[in-house]
C-alpha positions in Angstrom: 103.6 130.5 144.0 102.9 127.7 141.5 100.7 124.8 142.5 101.5 121.3 141.4 99.4 120.1 138.5 98.0 123.5 137.7 97.6 124.3 134.0 99.5 127.4 132.7 97.5 130.5 131.9 96.5 130.8 128.3 98.3 133.5 126.2 97.8 134.7 122.7 100.0 131.9 121.5 97.2 129.3 122.2 95.5 130.7 119.0 98.6 129.9 117.0 98.6 126.3 118.4 95.0 125.9 117.3 95.8 127.5 113.9 98.6 125.0 113.4 96.3 122.1 114.4 93.6 123.2 112.0 96.2 123.5 109.2 97.3 119.9 110.0 93.7 118.7 109.8 92.9 120.6 106.6 96.1 119.4 104.9 95.4 115.8 106.1 92.0 115.9 104.6 93.3 117.2 101.3 96.1 114.6 101.2 93.6 111.8 102.0 91.3 112.9 99.2 94.3 113.1 96.8 95.2 109.6 97.9 91.7 108.3 97.1 91.8 110.0 93.7 95.2 108.5 92.9 94.0 105.0 93.9 91.2 105.2 91.3 93.8 105.5 88.6 95.7 102.4 87.6 98.2 104.0 85.3 101.7 105.1 85.8 103.3 108.5 85.4 106.7 109.1 84.0 109.0 111.7 85.5 111.5 112.9 82.9 114.6 114.9 84.0 117.6 115.4 81.7 116.8 112.5 79.5 116.2 110.0 82.4 112.7 108.7 82.8 111.4 107.1 86.0 108.2 105.2 86.1 106.1 105.9 89.3 103.0 103.9 90.2 100.1 106.3 90.9 98.5 103.7 93.2 101.6 103.6 95.3 101.7 107.3 95.6 98.0 107.2 96.4 98.6 104.8 99.4 101.3 107.1 100.6 99.0 110.1 100.5 96.2 108.2 102.3 98.6 107.3 105.1 100.1 110.7 105.3 96.7 112.3 105.3 95.4 110.2 108.1 98.6 110.9 110.2 98.3 114.6 109.6 94.7 114.8 110.5 95.2 112.6 113.6 98.1 114.9 114.7 95.9 118.0 114.3 93.0 116.5 116.2 95.4 115.4 118.9 97.0 118.8 119.2 93.6 120.4 119.6 92.8 118.0 122.4 96.1 118.7 124.2 97.8 115.3 123.6 101.6 115.3 124.0 102.3 112.7 121.4 100.4 114.8 118.9 102.5 117.9 119.7 105.7 115.9 119.2 104.4 114.5 115.9 103.2 118.0 114.7 106.6 119.5 115.5 108.3 116.7 113.5 106.0 117.2 110.6 106.4 121.0 110.7 110.2 120.6 110.8 110.0 118.2 107.8 107.9 120.8 106.0 110.4 123.5 106.8 113.3 121.4 105.5 111.4 120.5 102.3 110.6 124.1 101.6 114.2 125.1 102.1 115.1 122.5 99.5 112.5 123.8 97.0 113.1 127.5 97.8 114.8 128.2 94.4 111.9 126.7 92.5 109.1 128.4 94.5 110.6 131.3 96.5 107.4 133.1 97.5 105.4 130.1 98.5 108.4 128.5 100.2 109.1 131.7 102.2 105.4 131.8 103.4 105.4 128.2 104.4 108.8 128.5 106.2 107.6 131.4 108.2 104.4 129.6 109.2 106.3 126.5 110.1 108.6 128.4 112.3 105.7 130.2 114.1 103.8 126.9 114.5 107.0 125.1 115.8 107.6 127.9 118.3 104.0 127.9 119.5 104.0 124.2 120.0 107.3 124.0 121.7 107.1 127.1 123.9 103.4 127.3 124.6 102.0 123.8 123.8 101.2 123.0 127.4 98.7 125.9 127.4 96.0 123.8 125.7 96.5 120.6 127.7 93.2 119.6 129.2 92.6 117.4 132.3 
């Protein structure tokens, strides 16, 4: 008989939840450092594809990386502390990563396949077993 308000027993999937959270924190830190590095550069880069060139501000990309890094790290820390908002955000970010890697599969098949499998495992762990790490 289940008691009201009792936390579910931990299974082996709790480890995958912590793994996904640590990956979010690590990627967030790397993105944040990349953003800081980009902000120190004031030049522009030119993306050339089939004769079309597009000017991209490195500082603008840097700000985006700073924000994304902070969001990723916050989501990872929130997941480790059992926050529901962080689980939802982490699932959304993993789904975005999954879709992005499907789009780039033809360019990077091995790397994309590895990331897709990890994204699926992390999404499953967060959706099906995410409540296991909730703390009172």
